[in-house]
C-alpha positions as CSV (number, residue, x, y, z in Angstrom):
1,M,103.4,131.6,137.5
2,P,102.1,133.9,134.5
3,P,104.9,134.9,131.7
4,G,107.7,137.3,133.0
5,T,106.6,137.3,136.3
6,G,110.4,136.4,137.6
7,E,109.5,132.7,137.9
8,T,113.5,131.4,137.2
9,T,114.7,134.0,139.8
10,V,112.3,132.5,142.2
11,I,113.7,129.5,141.8
12,C,117.2,130.2,141.9
13,E,116.6,132.4,145.5
14,I,114.2,129.1,146.8
15,I,117.9,126.8,145.7
16,Q,120.1,129.4,147.5
17,Q,118.2,129.2,150.6
18,L,117.6,125.6,150.7
19,I,121.5,125.0,149.9
20,A,122.7,127.4,152.9
21,Q,120.1,125.2,155.6
22,G,122.1,122.2,154.2
23,E,119.7,120.6,151.9
24,R,120.5,118.8,148.3
25,I,118.2,119.9,145.8
26,L,117.1,118.3,142.8
27,V,115.9,120.6,139.6
28,L,114.0,119.1,137.0
29,A,112.1,120.4,133.7
30,P,110.4,119.1,130.5
31,T,112.8,120.9,128.2
32,H,116.8,121.6,128.3
33,V,116.1,125.0,128.1
34,A,114.5,125.9,131.3
35,V,117.0,123.4,132.9
36,D,120.0,125.3,131.7
37,E,118.5,128.5,132.6
38,V,118.2,128.2,136.1
39,L,121.5,126.3,136.2
40,R,123.3,129.6,134.0
41,R,122.1,131.5,136.7
42,I,123.2,129.9,139.7
43,G,125.7,127.0,139.3
44,S,128.5,129.1,139.6
45,L,127.4,130.9,142.9
46,S,129.4,130.2,145.6
47,G,128.3,127.6,147.9
48,V,126.7,125.8,144.8
49,R,128.2,122.6,143.7
50,A,126.0,121.6,140.7
51,L,126.1,118.6,138.6
52,R,124.2,118.8,135.1
53,L,122.6,115.1,134.1
54,S,121.7,114.3,130.5
55,W,122.0,111.3,127.9
56,D,122.9,113.6,125.5
57,D,125.4,116.6,126.5
58,S,125.2,118.2,123.1
59,K,121.6,118.6,124.5
60,V,123.1,121.0,126.9
61,A,123.8,124.2,126.2
62,D,127.6,125.1,125.8
63,D,128.1,127.9,128.5
64,V,126.5,124.7,131.2
65,R,128.3,122.0,129.5
66,K,131.1,122.6,132.1
67,F,128.7,121.2,134.9
68,T,128.0,117.7,133.2
69,P,129.6,114.7,134.3
70,A,131.9,114.6,131.5
71,N,133.4,117.8,132.4
72,I,133.8,117.6,136.2
73,I,133.4,113.8,137.5
74,D,135.1,112.1,134.3
75,P,137.8,114.3,134.4
76,F,138.4,113.5,137.7
77,L,138.7,110.2,137.2
78,D,140.7,110.1,134.6
79,T,143.4,112.2,136.8
80,V,143.7,109.8,139.3
81,R,144.4,106.9,136.5
82,S,147.3,109.2,134.6
83,A,148.0,111.1,138.2
84,P,152.1,111.0,137.5
85,L,152.0,112.1,133.8
86,R,148.8,114.4,133.8
87,G,150.9,117.6,134.0
88,S,153.4,117.8,130.8
89,R,151.1,115.3,129.0
90,W,148.4,118.0,129.3
91,N,150.2,121.2,128.9
92,G,151.5,119.6,125.7
93,E,148.2,119.1,124.1
94,R,147.0,122.2,125.1
95,R,149.7,123.9,123.5
96,A,149.2,121.8,120.3
97,I,145.3,122.5,120.3
98,A,146.3,126.0,120.9
99,E,148.5,126.4,117.9
100,S,145.6,124.1,115.7
101,L,143.1,126.3,116.5
102,V,145.0,129.3,115.0
103,M,145.6,127.7,112.1
104,L,142.1,126.6,111.8
105,Q,140.4,129.6,112.9
106,Q,142.5,131.4,109.6
107,L,141.3,128.2,107.7
108,E,137.6,128.4,108.4
109,Q,137.7,132.7,107.7
110,V,139.4,132.0,104.5
111,Q,136.8,129.6,103.5
112,K,133.8,131.4,104.7
113,R,135.1,134.5,102.7
114,V,135.6,132.1,99.5
115,S,132.2,130.3,100.2
116,A,130.6,134.4,100.4
117,A,132.8,135.1,97.3
118,A,131.6,132.5,94.9
119,L,127.8,133.2,96.2
120,R,128.7,136.9,95.1
121,L,130.1,135.7,91.5
122,K,127.2,133.1,90.9
123,K,124.9,136.0,91.9
124,A,127.0,138.2,89.2
125,E,126.7,136.0,86.5
126,A,123.3,135.5,86.9
127,Q,122.7,139.3,86.9
128,L,125.1,139.4,84.0
129,E,123.1,136.9,82.2
130,A,119.9,138.8,83.0
131,A,120.8,141.7,81.8
132,R,122.4,140.6,78.1
133,H,119.0,138.6,78.3
134,S,117.1,142.0,78.6
135,L,119.0,143.5,75.9
136,S,118.8,141.3,73.5
137,V,114.7,141.1,73.8
138,E,114.9,144.5,73.4
139,D,117.7,146.2,71.7
140,S,116.1,145.9,68.1
141,A,112.8,147.0,69.0
142,L,114.3,149.8,70.5
143,K,116.2,150.7,68.0
144,N,113.6,151.1,65.5
145,E,111.3,152.7,67.6
146,L,113.8,155.6,68.0
147,N,114.4,155.4,64.2
148,S,110.8,156.0,63.5
149,L,110.2,158.4,66.1
150,K,113.3,160.4,64.4
151,A,111.4,160.4,61.2
152,T,107.9,161.7,62.9
153,I,109.7,164.4,64.4
154,Q,111.3,165.6,61.7
155,T,108.0,165.2,59.5
156,T,106.1,166.9,62.4
157,E,108.6,170.0,62.9
158,A,108.3,170.6,58.9
159,E,104.2,170.8,59.4
160,I,104.8,173.1,62.6
161,A,106.7,175.5,60.3
162,R,104.1,175.6,58.0
163,L,101.5,176.3,60.1
164,R,103.6,179.0,61.6
165,E,103.6,180.6,58.6
166,D,99.8,180.3,58.2
167,V,99.2,181.5,61.6
168,D,101.4,184.6,60.4
169,Q,99.3,185.1,57.4
170,A,96.3,184.8,59.3
171,E,97.4,187.5,61.7
172,T,98.4,189.7,59.1
173,A,95.0,189.6,57.2
174,T,92.7,189.7,60.6
175,S,94.7,193.1,61.2
176,T,94.1,194.5,58.0
177,L,90.6,194.0,57.8
178,R,89.8,195.2,61.2
179,A,91.8,198.5,60.0
180,Q,89.8,198.9,56.9
181,A,86.6,198.1,58.4
182,G,84.0,200.8,59.4
183,W,81.7,200.6,62.5
184,G,79.4,198.5,61.5
185,A,81.6,196.0,60.1
186,T,83.3,196.5,63.6
187,V,80.6,195.5,65.3
188,L,79.6,192.4,63.3
189,G,83.0,191.0,63.6
190,W,82.8,191.1,67.5
191,I,79.8,188.7,66.9
192,G,82.0,186.3,64.7
193,L,80.1,187.8,61.2
194,G,81.1,189.6,58.1
195,P,84.7,189.3,56.6
196,V,86.4,190.5,60.1
197,G,84.6,187.7,62.2
198,Q,85.4,185.0,59.4
199,A,89.3,186.2,59.4
200,T,89.1,186.0,63.1
201,R,87.9,182.4,63.3
202,H,90.2,181.4,60.7
203,Q,93.0,182.9,62.6
204,S,91.7,180.7,65.7
205,Q,91.3,177.7,63.5
206,V,94.9,177.8,62.3
207,E,96.6,178.6,65.8
208,S,94.7,175.9,67.3
209,R,96.2,173.2,64.9
210,L,99.3,174.9,65.8
211,D,99.0,174.2,69.2
212,E,97.9,170.5,68.5
213,K,101.2,170.0,66.3
214,D,103.2,171.3,69.1
215,R,101.9,168.9,71.6
216,E,102.3,166.0,69.3
217,Q,105.9,166.9,69.0
218,R,106.6,167.4,72.6
219,S,104.7,164.0,73.0
220,H,107.0,162.5,70.5
221,R,110.3,164.0,71.8
222,Q,109.6,162.8,75.3
223,R,108.7,159.4,74.0
224,E,112.3,159.3,72.3
225,E,114.0,160.4,75.4
226,S,112.2,157.7,77.2
227,V,113.3,155.0,74.8
228,R,116.9,156.3,74.8
229,T,117.4,156.0,78.2
230,R,115.8,152.7,78.4
231,L,118.4,151.6,75.7
232,E,121.4,153.7,77.5
233,H,120.5,151.5,81.1
234,L,120.4,148.1,79.2
235,L,123.8,149.0,78.0
236,R,125.3,150.0,81.0
237,A,123.6,147.3,82.9
238,V,125.4,144.8,80.7
239,A,128.4,146.7,80.9
240,D,128.2,147.2,84.9
241,S,127.2,143.6,85.5
242,E,130.3,142.5,83.3
243,S,132.7,144.6,85.3
244,G,131.2,143.2,88.7
245,A,131.4,139.7,87.6
246,S,134.9,140.2,86.6
247,I,136.1,142.0,89.9
248,V,134.0,139.3,91.8
249,A,135.8,136.4,89.8
250,M,139.4,137.6,90.6
251,E,138.5,138.0,94.2
252,V,137.6,134.5,94.4
253,A,140.8,133.6,92.6
254,E,142.9,135.9,95.6
255,L,140.7,134.2,98.2
256,A,141.2,130.4,96.7
257,R,145.1,130.6,96.9
258,E,144.6,132.4,100.2
259,A,142.6,129.1,101.1
260,D,145.5,126.5,99.6
261,A,148.2,128.2,101.7
262,A,145.9,128.2,104.6
263,E,145.4,124.4,104.0
264,V,149.2,124.0,103.9
265,D,150.0,125.6,106.9
266,C,147.2,123.0,108.4
267,Q,148.7,120.3,107.3
268,K,151.5,121.0,109.7
269,S,150.1,120.3,112.6
270,P,149.7,116.8,114.1
271,L,146.4,117.1,115.5
272,I,144.6,118.1,111.8
273,T,144.9,114.6,109.9
274,N,142.5,115.3,107.5
275,T,142.1,119.2,106.2
276,P,138.6,120.2,106.3
277,A,137.1,121.1,102.6
278,D,134.8,123.9,103.9
279,A,133.6,126.2,106.7
280,G,131.4,123.7,108.3
281,S,133.6,121.1,108.6
282,T,136.4,123.3,109.9
283,R,133.9,125.0,112.5
284,E,133.0,121.3,113.8
285,L,136.7,120.3,114.1
286,I,137.4,123.7,115.7
287,E,134.5,122.9,118.1
288,Q,136.1,119.4,119.2
289,L,138.9,121.0,119.7
290,Q,137.8,123.3,122.1
291,I,135.8,121.2,124.0
292,R,139.1,119.2,124.4
293,D,141.1,122.4,125.4
294,K,138.2,123.2,128.0
295,R,138.7,119.5,129.3
296,L,142.1,119.8,129.4
297,A,142.0,123.2,131.6
298,G,139.4,121.2,133.8
299,Y,141.9,118.7,134.3
300,E,144.9,121.2,135.2
301,R,142.6,123.3,137.8
302,L,141.3,120.2,139.6
303,G,144.6,118.5,139.3
304,S,146.2,119.7,142.6
305,R,143.1,119.2,144.2
306,F,143.3,115.5,143.9
307,D,147.0,114.7,144.5
308,K,146.2,113.2,147.9
309,I,143.3,111.3,146.7
310,V,145.8,109.9,143.8
311,A,148.2,109.1,146.2
312,D,145.5,106.9,148.2
313,A,143.4,105.5,145.5
314,K,146.5,103.7,143.9
315,G,145.2,103.5,140.7
316,E,142.3,100.6,141.6
317,D,138.6,100.8,140.0
318,K,137.2,99.9,143.6
319,D,139.0,102.8,144.8
320,L,137.8,105.1,142.0
321,D,134.1,103.8,142.6
322,G,134.1,105.2,145.8
323,L,135.4,108.5,144.4
324,R,132.5,108.7,142.1
325,K,130.2,108.0,145.1
326,D,132.1,111.0,147.1
327,L,132.3,113.3,144.5
328,L,128.4,112.9,143.9
329,A,127.7,113.1,147.7
330,V,129.0,116.5,147.8
331,T,127.0,118.0,145.2
332,N,124.0,119.5,146.8
333,L,122.2,120.8,143.1
334,F,121.3,118.1,140.4
335,C,119.8,119.2,137.5
336,C,117.9,117.3,134.9
337,T,115.0,116.9,132.6
338,T,112.0,115.1,133.9
339,T,112.5,112.4,131.5
340,G,115.8,112.4,131.6
341,V,116.1,111.4,135.4
342,A,114.8,107.8,134.6
343,G,117.7,105.4,135.0
344,N,120.5,108.2,135.5
345,L,123.3,106.2,137.2
346,E,124.4,109.5,138.9
347,L,120.8,109.4,140.6
348,R,120.3,105.8,141.2
349,D,121.1,105.7,145.1
350,L,120.5,109.2,146.1
351,V,117.6,110.7,148.2
352,F,116.9,114.4,147.6
353,D,115.5,116.8,150.6
354,T,113.8,119.3,147.6
355,L,112.4,118.3,144.1
356,I,111.6,121.7,142.7
357,V,109.8,120.9,139.2
358,D,110.1,124.2,136.4
359,E,107.4,124.7,133.6
360,A,105.5,121.7,135.9
361,S,102.3,122.4,133.6
362,R,104.1,120.7,130.8
363,V,104.9,117.5,132.9
364,T,102.7,114.7,133.3
365,D,101.7,112.5,136.4
366,S,104.3,109.6,135.1
367,E,107.4,112.0,134.4
368,F,106.8,113.7,137.7
369,L,106.7,110.6,139.8
370,I,110.2,109.4,138.4
371,G,111.9,112.5,140.3
372,A,109.2,112.8,143.1
373,A,110.4,109.1,144.3
374,K,113.7,110.7,145.1
375,A,112.6,113.6,147.5
376,R,110.9,114.5,150.6
377,R,109.5,117.7,149.6
378,W,108.2,118.8,146.0
379,I,108.0,122.1,144.9
380,L,106.3,122.7,141.6
381,V,106.7,125.9,139.6
382,G,104.4,126.5,136.6
383,D,101.3,128.5,134.9
384,E,98.4,125.9,134.0
385,H,97.4,128.6,131.4
386,Q,100.4,127.8,129.4
387,L,101.5,124.9,127.2
388,P,100.1,121.4,128.3
389,P,102.5,118.4,128.2
390,Y,103.9,117.6,125.2
391,V,102.3,114.0,123.9
392,E,103.6,112.4,120.7
393,Q,100.7,112.1,118.7
394,N,101.6,108.3,117.6
395,D,101.2,107.8,121.8
396,E,97.7,109.0,121.3
397,H,96.8,107.1,118.4
398,F,98.3,103.8,120.2
399,L,95.6,104.3,123.2
400,H,92.9,104.6,120.4
401,A,94.1,101.6,118.6
402,L,93.7,99.5,121.7
403,S,90.4,100.6,122.8
404,A,89.4,99.8,119.1
405,L,90.6,96.2,119.3
406,H,89.0,95.9,122.9
407,Q,85.7,97.2,121.7
408,A,85.8,95.1,118.2
409,E,85.9,92.1,120.3
410,A,83.6,92.9,122.5
411,S,80.9,94.0,120.0
412,S,81.9,91.9,117.1
413,C,81.7,95.2,114.8
414,S,84.6,95.7,112.3
415,L,87.8,97.5,113.4
416,D,86.6,100.4,110.7
417,T,83.3,100.7,112.5
418,V,84.7,101.2,115.9
419,V,87.4,103.8,114.8
420,D,84.4,105.5,113.5
421,Q,82.7,105.5,116.6
422,L,85.8,106.5,118.8
423,G,85.7,109.8,116.6
424,A,83.9,111.6,119.2
425,L,86.6,112.0,121.8
426,W,89.0,113.6,119.0
427,E,89.7,117.1,119.6
428,E,91.1,118.2,116.3
429,D,90.4,120.3,113.1
430,E,87.8,118.2,111.1
431,E,90.2,118.2,108.1
432,L,92.4,116.3,109.9
433,H,90.2,114.2,111.3
434,R,90.6,111.4,108.5
435,F,94.2,111.2,109.0
436,R,94.2,110.6,112.5
437,R,91.0,107.8,111.6
438,D,93.4,106.3,109.2
439,S,96.7,106.2,111.7
440,V,94.6,104.4,114.5
441,L,93.3,102.1,112.7
442,T,96.6,100.8,110.8
443,F,97.8,100.8,114.7
444,A,95.2,98.7,115.4
445,K,95.8,96.1,112.7
446,R,99.4,96.3,113.0
447,I,98.7,95.1,117.1
448,H,96.2,92.5,116.0
449,E,97.9,91.0,113.1
450,S,101.3,90.8,115.3
451,G,99.6,89.0,118.1
452,D,100.5,91.6,120.7
453,W,97.2,92.4,121.3
454,E,96.2,88.7,122.7
455,S,100.0,88.1,124.0
456,T,100.2,91.5,125.8
457,Y,97.9,94.0,125.8
458,G,94.3,92.5,126.0
459,K,94.4,91.1,129.2
460,P,95.5,94.3,131.0
461,Y,92.8,96.3,129.1
462,Q,90.5,93.9,130.2
463,E,91.3,94.4,133.9
464,G,91.1,98.1,133.5
465,I,87.6,97.6,132.2
466,D,86.6,95.3,134.7
467,Y,87.8,97.5,137.6
468,L,85.9,100.8,135.8
469,R,82.3,98.5,135.3
470,A,81.1,99.2,138.8
471,D,81.6,102.8,138.8
472,V,80.6,103.9,135.2
473,D,78.0,103.5,132.6
474,E,80.8,103.1,129.4
475,P,84.1,101.7,131.2
476,A,85.8,101.1,127.8
477,R,85.4,104.7,126.8
478,A,86.1,105.8,130.3
479,L,89.1,104.1,130.3
480,L,90.4,105.4,127.2
481,R,89.6,109.1,128.5
482,A,91.4,108.6,131.8
483,M,94.4,107.3,129.8
484,R,94.1,109.9,127.4
485,D,94.1,112.7,130.4
486,S,97.1,111.3,131.8
487,L,98.9,112.3,129.0
488,V,97.6,115.7,128.0
489,H,96.5,117.0,131.8
490,S,99.2,118.0,134.0
491,L,99.4,116.6,137.5
492,F,100.3,120.9,137.9
493,E,97.0,121.7,136.7
494,R,94.8,119.3,139.2
495,V,97.0,120.5,141.9
496,V,96.6,124.3,141.4
497,Q,92.9,123.7,141.8
498,A,92.9,121.3,144.9
499,C,95.9,122.6,147.2
500,P,94.8,124.5,149.9
501,S,95.8,128.8,149.3
502,A,98.0,128.4,151.9
503,M,100.2,126.3,149.7
504,K,100.4,128.2,146.3
505,V,101.7,131.9,145.8
506,R,101.1,133.4,142.6
507,L,103.2,136.0,140.8
508,V,101.1,139.0,139.2
509,E,103.8,141.4,138.1
510,Q,105.7,140.7,134.8
511,R,108.7,142.8,133.4
512,R,109.2,140.9,130.3
513,M,107.2,142.5,127.6
514,I,105.7,146.5,126.9
515,E,102.2,146.8,128.3
516,P,100.3,146.2,124.7
517,I,101.4,142.9,124.5
518,A,100.8,142.0,128.2
519,A,97.1,143.8,127.6
520,I,96.5,141.0,124.8
521,V,96.4,138.1,127.9
522,R,96.0,140.2,130.8
523,D,91.7,139.7,131.1
524,P,90.8,137.0,128.8
525,V,93.8,134.7,130.3
526,Y,94.4,135.8,133.8
527,G,91.0,138.0,134.7
528,G,93.3,141.0,135.1
529,D,95.1,139.7,137.6
530,Y,98.1,140.5,135.6
531,Q,100.5,144.1,135.9
532,T,102.9,145.4,134.3
533,P,105.1,148.6,135.7
534,S,105.6,151.9,134.2
535,P,107.1,152.1,130.8
536,E,110.3,153.9,132.2
537,D,110.8,150.9,134.7
538,L,110.4,148.7,131.6
539,A,112.8,150.8,129.4
540,R,115.5,150.9,132.5
541,H,115.4,146.8,131.8
542,G,115.5,147.4,128.1
543,I,112.2,146.6,127.2
544,T,110.8,149.6,124.7
545,P,108.2,149.7,122.0
546,L,110.1,148.3,118.6
547,V,108.8,150.5,115.8
548,T,109.9,151.6,112.6
549,P,108.5,153.5,109.8
550,S,106.7,150.6,107.9
551,F,105.6,149.5,111.3
552,P,104.9,152.4,113.5
553,T,103.2,150.8,116.3
554,P,104.8,147.6,118.1
555,V,101.4,145.1,118.1
556,T,100.3,144.6,114.0
557,F,98.1,142.3,112.8
558,L,98.7,141.7,108.9
559,D,95.1,140.9,107.7
560,T,95.0,138.7,104.9
561,S,91.1,139.0,104.6
562,L,91.0,141.2,101.5
563,L,92.9,138.8,99.2
564,G,90.4,136.0,99.7
565,P,91.1,132.6,97.8
566,K,94.5,134.2,97.3
567,A,95.6,133.7,101.0
568,R,93.6,130.4,101.0
569,D,95.0,127.6,103.3
570,E,96.7,124.6,102.0
571,L,96.1,120.8,103.5
572,V,99.5,119.5,103.4
573,R,99.5,115.2,104.4
574,N,98.3,115.8,108.3
575,S,99.3,119.9,108.4
576,F,98.0,123.0,107.0
577,V,100.3,125.8,105.4
578,N,99.6,129.1,104.1
579,R,101.9,130.5,101.7
580,T,100.7,133.9,101.3
581,E,101.0,134.1,105.2
582,A,104.5,133.0,104.6
583,R,105.5,135.5,101.8
584,W,104.0,138.3,104.0
585,I,106.2,137.3,106.9
586,V,109.4,137.3,104.8
587,E,108.5,140.6,103.3
588,A,108.0,142.0,106.4
589,C,111.6,140.8,107.9
590,R,113.2,142.2,105.0
591,V,111.7,145.3,105.1
592,L,112.0,145.3,109.4
593,D,115.7,144.4,108.5
594,R,116.3,147.3,105.9
595,E,115.0,149.9,108.3
596,L,116.3,149.2,111.2
597,S,119.8,149.1,109.4
598,Q,118.9,152.8,108.0
599,S,118.2,153.8,111.9
600,G,121.1,152.1,113.2
601,V,119.6,149.9,115.8
602,G,121.7,146.7,117.0
603,Q,120.6,143.2,116.8
604,V,117.1,142.1,117.2
605,T,116.1,138.9,118.0
606,V,112.9,137.1,115.9
607,S,110.8,134.4,116.8
608,I,108.7,133.2,113.9
609,L,105.6,130.8,115.4
610,A,102.8,128.8,113.6
611,F,100.1,126.6,114.7
612,Y,101.5,124.1,112.3
613,K,105.0,122.6,111.9
614,A,104.3,122.4,108.3
615,Q,104.0,126.3,108.2
616,A,106.9,127.0,110.5
617,R,108.7,124.5,107.7
618,I,108.3,126.6,104.4
619,I,108.7,129.7,106.2
620,R,112.1,128.9,107.3
621,D,112.7,127.8,104.1
622,Q,111.6,131.0,102.4
623,L,114.0,132.8,105.4
624,S,116.9,130.7,104.3
625,Q,117.3,132.2,100.8
626,H,117.5,135.8,102.4
627,R,120.2,137.6,104.2
628,F,119.7,139.2,107.3
629,Q,122.0,141.9,109.4
630,R,119.7,143.2,112.1
631,L,117.5,140.5,112.7
632,Q,119.0,137.3,114.3
633,F,116.2,134.6,114.2
634,S,115.8,132.5,117.4
635,V,112.8,130.1,116.9
636,I,111.1,129.3,113.6
637,D,109.1,126.3,115.1
638,A,105.5,125.2,116.2
639,I,104.2,127.2,119.4
640,D,105.2,123.8,121.2
641,R,108.7,124.5,120.5
642,I,108.7,128.0,121.9
643,Q,108.2,127.8,126.1
644,G,110.8,129.0,127.8
645,Q,112.5,130.9,125.5
646,E,111.8,134.6,124.4
647,S,112.7,137.2,121.7
648,D,112.5,140.9,120.8
649,L,110.3,140.4,118.1
650,V,107.8,137.5,117.8
651,F,105.4,136.7,114.5
652,L,102.2,134.7,114.5
653,S,101.1,132.9,111.8
654,F,97.3,131.4,112.0
655,C,97.7,129.8,108.5
656,R,93.8,128.9,108.3
657,T,91.1,130.7,106.2
658,G,87.5,130.3,105.9
659,G,84.4,131.6,104.2
660,K,81.4,133.5,106.1
661,T,80.7,130.9,107.8
662,V,82.3,128.0,109.6
663,S,81.4,124.6,111.4
664,E,81.5,124.7,115.2
665,H,84.8,122.3,115.0
666,F,86.5,124.5,112.4
667,G,90.1,125.5,113.7
668,Q,90.3,124.1,117.1
669,W,93.9,124.5,117.4
670,L,93.5,128.5,116.7
671,Q,91.2,128.4,119.9
672,D,93.9,126.9,122.3
673,V,94.1,129.8,124.5
674,R,97.3,128.2,126.4
675,R,99.0,128.2,122.6
676,L,97.9,131.9,122.0
677,N,99.1,132.8,125.8
678,V,102.9,131.2,125.0
679,A,102.8,132.6,121.6
680,C,102.0,136.3,122.7
681,T,104.2,136.4,125.9
682,R,107.4,135.5,124.0
683,A,107.8,138.8,122.6
684,H,109.4,141.9,124.7
685,R,109.0,144.9,122.1
686,A,106.8,143.8,119.0
687,L,104.5,141.4,118.1
688,I,103.0,140.8,114.5
689,F,100.1,139.0,113.9
690,V,99.5,137.2,110.3
691,G,96.3,135.7,109.2
692,Q,92.7,136.2,108.1
693,R,91.2,138.3,111.0
694,E,87.7,137.8,110.4
695,L,87.9,134.5,110.7
696,L,89.1,134.4,114.0
697,L,85.9,136.2,115.3
698,R,83.7,133.4,113.8
699,L,85.4,130.4,115.5
700,R,82.9,129.1,118.2
701,S,83.5,126.1,119.5
702,N,85.5,127.5,122.9
703,E,84.4,130.0,124.9
704,Q,87.6,131.1,125.9
705,A,89.0,131.5,122.9
706,I,86.2,133.5,121.9
707,Q,86.8,135.9,124.7
708,F,90.5,136.0,123.6
709,Y,89.3,137.4,120.2
710,R,87.2,139.7,121.2
711,N,89.5,141.3,123.4
712,L,92.2,141.0,120.5
713,N,89.6,142.7,118.1
714,D,88.7,145.5,121.0
715,L,92.4,146.5,121.4
716,F,93.0,147.2,118.0
717,Q,89.8,149.0,117.5
718,N,90.2,151.2,120.8
719,R,94.2,151.5,121.1
720,P,95.2,153.1,117.6
721,D,98.2,154.5,119.0
722,V,100.0,151.0,119.9
723,M,98.0,148.3,117.6
724,R,97.2,148.4,114.0
725,V,95.7,146.4,111.5
726,V,97.5,146.4,107.6
727,K,94.9,145.2,105.1
728,Q,97.4,145.3,102.0
729,F,101.1,144.4,102.4
730,G,103.9,143.3,100.1
731,G,102.2,144.8,97.1
732,E,99.0,142.3,96.9
733,Q,95.6,143.1,96.4
């Protein structure tokens, strides 16, 4: 199911129809976000009795945490154990919580204001210090220049007065000569000869010197005005900064008194043993009390329904265990992650009619089998063109280490030599090759030196080799490839290719994003089988192009190609960063936030994605130094962390840079079309690429990626009304 085609809606419809037929459903997904989205839409519908399972309830979204055992089953059992006292105790505790929450919320607000005011004071003091420093640096020089200009202006004024007298005299002399001259002298004067001609030339020379002095004087006066204005500006800046700092300091003092008063009020509550020192600690305490209040509210709502059960249970543990099983028996929808289902006590003895796996393209065989073993029917929902299963790097390195140990043992070669030979299986940026080699070598030596190879791994590995030997020429390499493929290629990918057409359905119409964004993936990823409704239809669902004066098209490429070495990437440990791209993204966010505020637009959700975690980290750090009024950041991370989530606006940082030619293996991650597909299709209304655009057209190790970037380049060339390339941005050249 391609992005935005209603995957979750289909899942919810299937669940409702199956529950109506009396079935019990198990819904699994590799991410908490996907599981919670299904439960959010369907958990409270009539006839649905849902349970959200997780090893850690903090991973569950707040609005669906009400479906966890801690908020359903456990409260029921607690109710049974303390039935006689539940009403008065719960009511009393909830009243105390309500009073405490009011006091804490007041304290939190004051603490936030104190913190904000303290930051403003710090900023104001810094501005004052900067203003004073600027004044001290320039004051003496500006005053000296003013004095010098004043003297120069006076001298020039005297020269101008003298030249004006000279002009008057020259004009008089010329007029007299012309009046006295005969016809011949007049004619000679016309061609600049004779007394008349000489007088005329002299008059012109004097007037020219006067004009030159006038220009000099105007220049002196303009410079005088400029210097005086600069000095006044510096003095005014110091005065304004002193006034601003004084006002903020008084505000901080007043807020501190309010905070002290709020803390005194909080100390009156029996539930607040230690007054929180800051707004963050206060928020944590508020959330703890709110969770407790929600749990108590659940007790009160459901208490009356268990009165009869309480009477029968007699408080015996064996009856309570039976009660837990009865509660699970009437639950018809269980939701969990693919890994969280393993070993879950609530699911241990249950069998399901149907298993639904969302985001199935990210699920490995082993993860799928955990839930599949509990169900009679399986429904896999996903998109083979999106992200593959997420595999920890150490897991891959461990597999390579086992293979290296076996080959070293079989061939009598050194571990270093064998690890180098295994490099042919590695698909990654060549700059990272050494990092992987060293990591695999470290794993191999550790396994060998600990004795684990001989005691634990050596024999099973050899059995796998012997099993393959009859069918393949290089069983060791084949076994390694098979183990690796089982981790990085999902069952869903193979099933989509192998199963009959009658057993699969593809959704092709998307309603998530505007058409220019969908066009980026339509042909190179989905072969044109990806449709978008009309702009009017999308607008009725709130999907409209997001544009501003500085970003007049919804799709933009901030191209760093012209910066050359200034925009070069950097290798940082086992990852890459590009500080120029990070600066451009931060500046773009500031521009967008300002222009959206000026136009009165409401909140805009933003995700910033990168191919490398280190790049996402420096962008996140730089953004944290600024405040934004309109932009609400949802995800700032590597692309692998975004699937299942969406934003109005998405930035994609390519990070890598290269020269006029690059090797065949350069930029492998940039050529993963699945990641490109996911990154582009997270955006609803606008998409901004940031990187060295010329480089993308030179990548050449993946034919599908070559077609993707050609299509992207063609779109930018052929659709200037909705797509625009910016080659200079943020003042950098």
